[in-house]
Steps between C-alpha positions, in 0.01 A plus 500: 500500500419299814232236494183536706495265796161324495572237763292675769199582282320175570506532877411869477195437281383203709536686828315801354213279387477329838502836676226634273294188554528530879416871493191442287389213723532719808315785333214277384470316833471826693191607303155398610264399224120514539313176551317354202128583496271249664216341310162636598215251497203651326155358556320446172143619505256253350230674300179320429409502134141432396598204288684330784185444701305348210556169332508535126540240233612563147335268254716387217311417179671161491382406849133576434269203447423405145165615371 
């Protein structure tokens, strides 16, 4: 029974991988991908709350004068 000659397997596999790599690179580079979405600046609307126009003070029992 003759032995299988494996001396050319390495160069065959390497050349196949290089060819596949080049083909995939050419296929990917020929496609056009959409641009990433741009950020939209949104203006925040400032709502006036009733408590923002008044000055209020919270009295803590410890800060009250002694009686």
